[in-house]
C-alpha positions as CSV (number, residue, x, y, z in Angstrom):
1,M,16.6,-4.2,3.9
2,T,14.9,-1.3,2.1
3,G,12.2,-1.8,-0.5
4,I,8.5,-1.9,-1.6
5,I,6.6,-5.2,-1.8
6,I,3.2,-5.4,-3.5
7,I,0.9,-8.0,-1.9
8,D,-2.4,-9.4,-3.2
9,K,-4.1,-9.6,0.2
10,P,-6.6,-12.5,0.5
11,S,-9.9,-12.3,2.3
12,G,-9.8,-13.1,6.0
13,M,-6.3,-11.6,6.6
14,T,-5.9,-8.2,8.2
15,S,-3.5,-5.6,6.8
16,F,-1.6,-5.8,10.1
17,G,-1.4,-9.6,9.7
18,A,0.0,-9.3,6.2
19,V,2.6,-6.8,7.3
20,A,3.6,-9.0,10.3
21,R,4.1,-11.9,7.9
22,V,6.3,-9.8,5.6
23,R,8.2,-8.5,8.6
24,R,8.9,-12.1,9.8
25,I,9.8,-13.4,6.3
26,C,12.2,-10.5,5.6
27,S,13.6,-10.4,9.2
28,T,13.2,-6.6,9.4
29,K,11.8,-4.5,12.3
30,K,10.8,-1.4,10.2
31,C,7.9,-2.3,8.1
32,G,4.5,-0.6,7.3
33,H,1.6,-0.4,4.8
34,T,0.2,2.5,2.9
35,G,-3.5,1.9,3.7
36,T,-5.7,-0.5,5.6
37,L,-7.9,-2.9,3.8
38,D,-10.9,-4.4,5.5
39,P,-10.2,-8.0,6.7
40,M,-12.9,-9.3,4.4
41,A,-11.7,-7.3,1.4
42,T,-9.2,-8.7,-1.2
43,G,-6.8,-6.4,-3.0
44,V,-3.4,-4.8,-3.4
45,L,-1.6,-3.9,-0.2
46,T,1.7,-1.9,-0.6
47,V,4.2,-2.8,2.1
48,M,7.2,-0.6,2.7
49,L,10.5,-2.0,4.2
50,G,13.2,-0.1,6.0
51,G,14.0,3.4,4.7
52,A,11.1,3.1,2.2
53,T,8.6,3.6,5.1
54,R,9.4,7.3,4.8
55,F,7.4,7.4,1.5
56,C,4.2,5.9,3.1
57,E,2.6,9.4,3.5
58,L,3.2,10.3,-0.1
59,L,1.6,7.1,-1.4
60,E,-1.4,7.3,0.8
61,S,-2.7,10.3,-1.1
62,C,-2.7,8.2,-4.3
63,L,-5.0,5.4,-3.2
64,L,-8.2,4.5,-5.0
65,Y,-10.8,2.2,-3.7
66,T,-13.4,0.5,-5.8
67,S,-16.1,-2.0,-5.1
68,D,-18.0,-4.6,-7.1
69,A,-20.9,-4.7,-4.6
């Protein structure tokens, strides 16, 4: 399977945990995210599957982090 999944990561879940859950649901071995969010942070996490993981480096340069604190 190849593709990009956008996740609204809840507070209390690590980025690795979110990717592991997607990997398990999609039954794929090759899976990664474009940037780590703090476990207590909520926000959009981009998960790449299969051949799409080759684009992770390109998307990392486009990330923008903001805070309401």
